[in-house]
C-alpha positions as CSV (number, residue, x, y, z in Angstrom):
1,M,120.5,65.7,48.6
2,R,121.6,69.2,47.5
3,F,118.2,70.6,48.1
4,V,117.6,69.0,51.3
5,I,121.2,70.3,52.6
6,V,120.0,74.1,51.6
7,V,117.0,73.7,53.7
8,L,119.0,72.3,56.5
9,A,121.0,75.2,56.2
10,V,118.5,77.7,56.1
11,L,116.6,76.1,58.9
12,L,119.9,76.1,61.2
13,S,120.3,79.7,60.1
14,I,116.9,80.5,61.4
15,G,117.2,78.7,64.7
16,F,120.2,80.4,65.4
17,A,119.0,83.8,64.6
18,A,115.7,83.1,67.0
19,T,118.3,81.9,69.4
20,A,120.7,85.4,69.2
21,R,117.7,87.6,69.6
22,P,117.9,89.2,72.8
23,P,114.8,88.3,75.0
24,Q,112.0,90.6,75.3
25,A,112.1,93.0,78.4
26,P,109.3,92.3,80.3
27,A,106.2,95.0,80.1
28,Q,106.4,97.9,82.4
29,P,103.7,98.1,85.2
30,N,101.4,100.9,84.2
31,G,101.7,103.1,87.1
32,S,98.4,105.3,86.4
33,A,96.4,102.1,86.7
34,L,98.4,100.5,89.7
35,F,97.6,104.0,91.6
36,D,93.8,104.4,90.7
37,R,93.4,100.7,91.8
38,S,95.2,100.9,95.1
39,C,95.9,104.6,96.0
40,A,92.8,106.8,94.2
41,S,90.1,106.0,96.4
42,C,91.7,108.1,99.4
43,H,93.9,110.4,97.8
44,R,91.3,111.9,95.3
45,A,88.4,111.6,97.9
46,G,89.4,114.8,99.9
47,E,89.6,113.5,103.1
48,K,91.4,115.2,105.6
49,E,95.1,114.5,106.5
50,V,95.1,112.3,103.0
51,P,97.5,114.5,100.6
52,A,95.8,114.8,96.9
53,P,97.7,113.6,93.8
54,E,98.6,117.1,93.3
55,Q,100.5,117.0,96.4
56,L,102.2,113.8,96.0
57,R,103.6,114.8,92.8
58,A,106.0,117.3,95.1
59,L,107.6,114.3,97.0
60,P,110.8,112.4,95.8
61,P,109.8,109.4,94.1
62,E,111.9,107.4,96.7
63,A,109.7,109.0,99.2
64,I,106.6,107.6,97.9
65,V,108.2,104.2,97.4
66,N,109.4,104.0,100.7
67,A,105.8,104.6,102.1
68,L,104.5,102.0,100.2
69,T,107.1,99.3,101.6
70,T,108.0,100.4,104.8
71,G,106.3,103.5,105.8
72,K,102.7,104.5,106.8
73,M,100.9,102.8,103.4
74,S,103.0,99.6,103.7
75,S,99.6,97.7,104.2
76,Q,98.4,98.9,100.6
77,G,101.9,98.8,99.4
78,A,102.0,94.9,100.3
79,A,99.7,94.1,97.1
80,L,102.4,95.5,95.0
81,S,105.9,94.1,93.9
82,A,108.9,96.5,94.1
83,V,108.9,97.0,90.5
84,E,105.1,98.4,90.6
85,R,105.6,100.5,93.4
86,A,108.5,102.1,91.5
87,A,106.1,102.6,88.7
88,V,103.4,104.3,90.9
89,A,106.4,107.0,92.0
90,Q,107.3,107.4,88.7
91,F,103.5,108.1,87.7
92,L,103.1,110.5,90.5
93,T,106.4,112.3,90.3
94,G,107.2,112.2,86.5
95,R,110.8,110.8,87.8
96,A,112.0,107.3,88.5
97,P,113.3,106.3,92.0
98,T,117.1,105.8,91.9
99,V,116.3,102.2,94.2
100,A,113.3,100.3,94.5
101,A,113.5,100.4,98.2
102,V,115.2,103.1,100.2
103,V,118.0,101.6,102.2
104,N,119.8,104.3,104.3
105,T,123.6,103.6,105.1
106,P,124.8,106.9,107.1
107,A,128.4,107.6,105.9
108,N,129.2,109.4,108.8
109,R,130.5,106.2,110.8
110,C,131.9,106.9,114.5
111,T,135.6,105.9,114.7
112,S,135.8,106.2,118.7
113,P,134.4,103.3,120.7
114,I,130.8,103.1,121.6
115,P,130.0,104.5,124.9
116,T,129.4,102.0,127.7
117,T,127.8,104.6,130.4
118,S,124.9,103.0,132.0
119,P,121.7,104.8,131.0
120,A,120.6,105.1,134.4
121,T,123.4,108.0,135.0
122,G,124.1,111.3,133.4
123,P,122.1,113.4,131.3
124,A,119.1,111.5,130.0
125,W,116.1,112.0,128.3
126,V,114.7,108.3,128.3
127,S,110.9,108.1,126.9
128,W,108.1,110.3,125.9
129,G,107.4,112.0,129.0
130,N,110.9,111.5,130.4
131,D,109.2,109.6,133.1
132,T,106.6,106.9,133.5
133,S,104.1,109.7,134.8
134,N,104.5,111.4,131.3
135,S,105.6,114.8,133.2
136,R,107.3,115.9,130.0
137,Y,109.6,117.9,132.9
138,A,113.2,118.1,133.5
139,P,114.1,119.6,136.8
140,Q,117.8,120.4,135.9
141,G,117.4,120.7,132.2
142,G,120.7,123.1,131.9
143,I,119.0,125.8,129.5
144,T,117.4,128.8,130.8
145,A,115.2,131.1,128.4
146,A,117.9,133.6,128.5
147,D,119.9,130.8,126.7
148,V,117.9,129.9,123.9
149,P,118.5,133.3,121.7
150,K,122.0,131.8,121.6
151,L,121.5,128.3,120.2
152,K,123.2,127.7,117.3
153,V,123.1,124.2,114.7
154,K,125.9,122.3,115.6
155,W,125.2,119.6,113.3
156,A,122.4,117.8,111.5
157,F,121.4,114.2,110.5
158,G,119.5,113.9,107.6
159,F,117.2,110.8,106.6
160,A,117.4,110.0,103.0
161,G,113.8,109.0,101.1
162,I,111.4,110.4,103.2
163,T,109.7,113.7,103.8
164,T,108.8,113.0,107.6
165,A,110.9,112.1,110.6
166,R,108.5,112.4,113.5
167,V,110.4,110.2,116.2
168,Q,110.6,111.9,119.4
169,P,114.7,110.9,120.1
170,A,116.0,109.6,123.0
171,M,119.1,110.3,125.0
172,A,120.7,108.0,127.4
173,G,124.5,106.4,128.1
174,G,125.9,109.0,126.3
175,K,123.9,108.2,122.9
176,L,121.6,109.9,121.0
177,F,118.8,107.3,119.6
178,V,116.8,108.5,116.2
179,A,114.3,106.8,114.2
180,S,112.3,107.7,111.5
181,D,110.1,106.3,108.5
182,T,113.2,104.5,106.9
183,A,112.4,101.9,109.6
184,E,115.9,102.6,110.7
185,L,117.2,102.7,114.3
186,N,120.4,105.0,114.7
187,A,122.6,105.3,118.0
188,V,124.3,108.8,117.6
189,D,127.1,110.9,119.4
190,P,125.5,113.5,120.4
191,K,128.5,115.8,120.0
192,T,129.4,115.1,116.5
193,G,126.3,113.6,115.0
194,C,128.2,110.3,113.6
195,V,126.5,107.5,114.2
196,Y,127.7,103.9,116.3
197,W,125.3,101.7,114.7
198,T,122.1,101.2,112.9
199,Y,119.4,98.8,113.4
200,K,116.6,98.0,110.6
201,A,113.2,97.4,111.6
202,E,110.9,95.7,109.4
203,F,108.4,98.6,109.2
204,G,108.8,102.4,109.7
205,V,109.1,103.9,113.2
206,R,106.3,106.1,114.2
207,S,106.5,105.9,118.1
208,A,108.9,108.1,120.5
209,L,112.0,105.8,121.7
210,T,112.2,104.7,125.1
211,V,115.4,103.4,126.9
212,G,114.5,101.0,130.0
213,P,116.0,97.9,131.4
214,Y,116.0,94.4,130.5
215,R,117.7,91.0,132.0
216,S,119.5,88.6,130.1
217,A,121.7,85.5,131.9
218,G,121.4,87.2,135.2
219,Q,122.8,90.7,133.8
220,T,121.1,93.7,133.4
221,G,121.3,95.5,130.3
222,Y,119.6,98.5,128.8
223,A,117.3,98.9,125.2
224,V,116.2,100.9,123.4
225,F,112.0,100.0,123.0
226,F,110.0,101.1,120.4
227,G,107.2,100.1,117.9
228,D,106.5,100.2,114.2
229,Q,103.6,101.2,111.8
230,R,102.6,97.3,111.6
231,A,102.3,96.6,115.4
232,N,105.9,95.3,116.0
233,A,107.4,96.2,119.3
234,Y,111.1,95.6,119.4
235,A,113.9,96.0,122.1
236,V,117.4,96.7,120.8
237,D,120.5,96.7,122.8
238,T,121.7,100.2,123.3
239,I,125.3,99.2,123.3
240,T,125.5,96.7,120.7
241,G,122.5,97.5,118.5
242,K,121.3,94.0,118.6
243,E,117.9,92.6,118.7
244,I,117.0,91.4,121.8
245,W,113.3,90.6,120.7
246,K,110.6,91.7,118.4
247,R,106.9,90.7,119.2
248,K,103.8,91.1,116.9
249,V,101.2,93.0,119.3
250,D,98.2,93.1,117.0
251,E,97.7,90.8,113.9
252,Y,95.3,93.2,112.5
253,A,96.1,94.4,109.1
254,T,95.5,98.0,110.0
255,A,96.7,97.9,113.5
256,A,100.0,100.0,114.1
257,I,101.9,101.7,117.3
258,T,102.1,105.4,117.4
259,G,102.4,105.8,121.3
260,A,105.8,105.2,122.9
261,L,106.4,101.9,125.1
262,T,106.4,102.5,128.7
263,I,108.7,100.3,130.7
264,Q,108.0,99.8,134.2
265,D,108.1,97.1,136.5
266,G,109.6,94.2,134.1
267,K,106.6,95.3,131.8
268,V,106.3,97.0,128.6
269,F,103.1,98.5,127.9
270,V,102.1,99.1,124.2
271,G,99.2,100.8,122.9
272,V,97.9,100.2,119.7
273,Q,96.2,102.7,117.2
274,G,93.9,101.8,113.7
275,L,94.5,105.2,111.7
276,Q,94.5,103.3,108.3
277,E,90.8,101.4,108.8
278,E,89.4,104.9,110.6
279,G,90.5,106.6,107.6
280,S,89.3,104.9,104.6
281,G,86.8,102.4,106.3
282,G,83.6,104.5,105.3
283,R,84.4,104.4,101.5
284,G,83.0,101.0,101.4
285,Q,85.4,99.0,99.4
286,A,85.8,96.5,101.8
287,A,84.4,94.8,104.9
288,C,85.0,97.2,107.9
289,C,85.0,97.6,110.6
290,K,86.9,95.2,113.0
291,F,90.0,97.1,114.7
292,R,89.9,97.0,118.4
293,G,92.1,99.6,120.3
294,N,94.2,97.7,123.0
295,L,96.9,97.8,125.4
296,T,99.5,94.8,125.8
297,A,101.9,94.0,128.5
298,L,104.9,92.3,127.6
299,N,107.8,90.7,129.4
300,A,110.4,93.2,129.3
301,D,113.2,90.5,129.3
302,T,111.5,88.2,126.5
303,G,108.7,90.3,124.8
304,A,106.0,87.5,125.7
305,V,102.6,88.7,126.0
306,I,101.5,89.1,129.6
307,W,98.2,90.1,129.3
308,K,96.3,92.3,126.7
309,T,93.2,94.6,127.3
310,F,90.5,96.0,124.5
311,M,89.0,99.1,124.6
312,V,86.0,98.1,122.6
313,D,83.4,95.2,122.6
314,E,84.2,92.1,119.9
315,P,82.5,93.4,116.7
316,K,79.8,91.5,115.0
317,L,78.4,91.3,111.7
318,R,75.5,93.7,111.5
319,G,74.5,93.8,108.0
320,M,75.9,94.9,104.4
321,N,77.0,98.4,103.7
322,A,75.8,100.6,100.3
323,R,78.5,98.4,98.3
324,G,77.5,94.9,99.4
325,F,80.4,94.5,101.4
326,E,80.1,93.2,105.1
327,A,79.7,95.8,107.9
328,W,81.0,94.7,111.6
329,G,80.9,96.7,114.6
330,P,81.8,98.0,116.7
331,A,85.3,99.0,116.3
332,G,88.0,102.0,117.4
333,G,89.1,102.9,120.4
334,S,92.7,103.5,119.3
335,I,95.4,104.3,122.1
336,W,97.5,107.0,120.4
337,S,99.9,107.8,123.0
338,S,102.2,106.4,125.6
339,P,100.4,104.8,128.5
340,T,101.2,106.1,132.0
341,V,102.1,104.1,134.8
342,D,101.5,104.7,138.7
343,M,103.1,102.4,141.0
344,R,101.4,104.0,144.2
345,R,98.0,102.7,143.0
346,R,99.7,99.8,140.4
347,S,97.7,101.2,138.0
348,V,98.1,102.0,134.1
349,F,96.5,104.6,132.3
350,V,95.7,105.1,128.9
351,S,93.8,107.6,126.9
352,T,91.5,106.6,123.7
353,G,90.5,107.4,120.4
354,N,86.8,107.6,118.7
355,A,84.6,104.8,117.7
356,F,84.9,103.9,114.3
357,A,81.3,101.9,113.8
358,D,77.9,101.4,115.7
359,P,77.3,101.2,118.2
360,V,78.9,103.3,120.4
361,Q,81.1,101.9,123.1
362,P,81.9,103.5,126.9
363,M,85.5,103.6,126.6
364,T,85.9,105.5,123.4
365,D,87.3,109.3,123.6
366,S,87.9,108.1,127.4
367,I,90.9,107.9,130.4
368,V,90.9,104.2,131.3
369,S,92.8,103.1,134.4
370,M,93.7,99.3,134.3
371,D,95.4,96.6,136.7
372,I,99.3,96.8,136.2
373,D,99.4,92.9,136.8
374,T,96.4,91.8,135.0
375,G,94.8,94.5,132.9
376,K,91.4,94.9,134.5
377,V,89.7,97.8,134.0
378,K,89.5,99.8,137.5
379,W,87.3,103.3,136.0
380,V,86.4,104.9,133.1
381,Y,86.3,108.7,132.2
382,Q,84.4,109.2,129.2
383,A,84.8,112.8,128.0
384,T,82.7,112.7,124.7
385,A,80.3,109.9,124.2
386,N,78.7,108.8,120.9
387,D,81.5,109.8,118.7
388,N,81.5,107.5,116.1
389,W,83.8,109.2,113.1
390,L,85.0,106.8,110.0
391,G,86.4,108.7,107.1
392,G,84.5,108.7,104.0
393,C,81.1,109.2,105.7
394,G,78.6,112.0,105.7
395,A,76.9,113.6,108.6
396,R,74.5,110.8,108.9
397,N,74.9,107.4,107.2
398,G,71.3,107.5,105.2
399,G,71.0,103.7,105.9
400,N,74.4,102.6,105.0
401,L,75.5,100.6,107.9
402,G,78.9,100.8,106.7
403,C,79.0,104.4,108.3
404,P,78.2,105.8,111.6
405,E,74.2,106.6,112.1
406,V,75.4,110.3,113.3
407,Q,78.8,110.8,112.4
408,G,80.6,112.2,115.3
409,P,83.0,115.2,116.2
410,D,86.2,113.2,116.3
411,F,87.3,114.6,119.5
412,D,89.8,111.6,120.3
413,F,92.4,112.1,122.7
414,S,96.0,111.9,121.3
415,A,97.7,113.1,124.3
416,S,99.3,110.7,127.0
417,P,97.7,111.3,130.6
418,L,99.5,113.2,132.8
419,L,99.7,112.4,136.3
420,A,101.5,115.4,138.2
421,T,102.3,115.6,141.8
422,S,101.9,118.8,144.1
423,G,103.0,117.7,147.8
424,N,101.4,114.7,148.5
425,R,98.4,115.7,145.9
426,Q,98.6,113.9,142.6
427,I,96.1,114.8,139.7
428,L,95.6,112.9,136.3
429,V,95.8,115.6,133.4
430,T,94.9,115.4,129.7
431,P,94.4,117.5,126.8
432,Q,91.9,116.7,124.3
433,K,91.2,117.3,120.5
434,S,87.9,119.3,121.8
435,G,90.6,121.8,123.1
436,V,89.5,121.0,126.8
437,A,91.7,119.7,129.4
438,H,90.2,117.4,132.0
439,A,92.1,116.9,135.5
440,L,90.8,113.8,137.4
441,D,91.2,112.0,140.6
442,P,93.4,109.0,139.9
443,D,92.0,106.9,142.3
444,T,88.4,107.2,141.2
445,G,88.6,108.8,137.5
446,T,86.1,111.6,139.3
447,M,86.6,114.9,137.2
448,L,88.1,117.6,139.7
449,W,88.3,120.6,136.8
450,T,88.1,121.4,133.0
451,Y,89.7,124.0,131.1
452,R,89.5,125.2,127.7
453,F,92.5,125.7,126.4
454,G,91.8,126.0,122.4
455,Q,88.7,125.6,120.0
456,G,88.9,122.1,119.1
457,S,88.5,120.1,116.3
458,G,88.9,117.2,114.5
459,L,92.4,118.3,113.6
460,G,93.1,119.9,116.9
461,G,94.9,117.1,118.4
462,V,97.9,117.9,120.7
463,W,100.2,115.2,121.8
464,G,101.0,116.0,125.2
465,A,101.3,118.5,128.2
466,A,103.9,119.2,130.5
467,S,103.8,120.1,134.4
468,D,106.5,121.2,137.1
469,G,104.2,120.6,140.0
470,V,103.1,123.8,140.3
471,N,101.6,124.2,136.8
472,V,100.5,122.7,134.0
473,Y,101.3,123.5,130.3
474,F,99.4,123.0,127.0
475,G,100.5,123.5,123.4
476,V,97.3,124.7,121.5
477,G,96.5,123.1,118.1
478,D,93.4,124.7,116.4
479,G,94.8,124.0,112.9
480,Q,91.2,124.9,111.3
481,S,90.8,128.1,113.5
482,Q,91.7,131.7,112.6
483,N,94.3,131.6,115.4
484,P,95.8,128.5,115.4
485,G,99.2,127.9,118.0
486,G,100.2,129.1,121.4
487,V,101.0,127.8,124.8
488,R,98.5,128.3,128.1
489,A,99.4,127.6,131.8
490,V,97.3,126.8,134.5
491,K,97.4,126.2,138.0
492,L,97.7,122.2,138.7
493,L,95.0,122.1,141.6
494,T,92.8,124.3,140.4
495,G,92.8,124.7,136.9
496,E,92.9,128.5,137.0
497,Q,94.5,130.0,134.2
498,I,97.7,131.8,134.7
């Protein structure tokens, strides 16, 4: 009996010891292996506009987490857990992020009441082009050339955990609206920089912001309209910061919204681009390519889809690529910029990007006119034919159906069409990545004049022009040339350089 008691005591002590032992911490993910699996194929390939690992190491770890969570890499980061995203960030930067996902809560909250001034009155810049013709012109801006050297910083607003904030703000109703890759929209006091309210979108905001009217319960209000990096469009009330509606305008995995939404005639016009497929599809590690650039018209009050028009034909299976994955085409025709609305002709104009995959298409690298009510194409002006370009592909595909037979120059349009008016004459002017501006008759799409403002290249994109009704002004990109930058002015009616 004494022996049995001793044995039981020993067994009980072992059980208590096992119970008291602290649980083992789960194994930490291998950041290096995760980077090799999910990121390296692009970041070690030397493609343009894709930072190499040594460049990523210079970033804050929070910026990498944010890019994988709500930013431009969110489609790649969707397959990773929050802990795994943090492990990738720590591997690249050598530092652990302070939080698993960046949430920016501005400390400088306004204590004064939120302004309720109508955005239809007072000083304003309400959209990418400041009007639906995308003129980018303020006839009474209030600042002269002589004032510019006197300007000083009054206040600054910081975005935590990111390295880019490329969203053009909007100013209306006594409030300044700002957004960034943090996926947050903030209403700011333009005099002090304090924050009235913050709205959290689902993913990072890349489009410029547009302020326009909507109706609810028979009353007219004003909303901030914008798009995110996963092709969601939003309407948020300018006074309360409450979401009015959110609409997924394209279900394709790489679809995103870069161009500002244009509001006119009770409709919201949304262009969609597919950068992620274009940038990496040529490496052949998955089926490609199926993205189709499109313009979608939504109801401004509800977000309901009115019509959708695609810029390329529906893709078909063409065979297999060099790695044994399905090769599809056609694809591409992204709409990068804000649509332009012409109520005189009841037309909406967009500029399109290059094709991603064969066969070639008639509406890539083009200016396209569509009916504002139905989306039916009225006319097409193609500036560069046969421009099929896909990241990771060589000059010729060498029998690899995953790449274009001949790699094009990547001369898509990144700028909005500009509908300029001089007296009773209207001209549609759009600069192209080729370094050439095209002036068209808005009724027919007939070319009126062209003007070379820069050398042009695949990285020669410019995001817009401006016109005061007399001249047209172009910014020069030419980032790959020996003489980048600058501004050119030409006569609107003739294209003659001033």
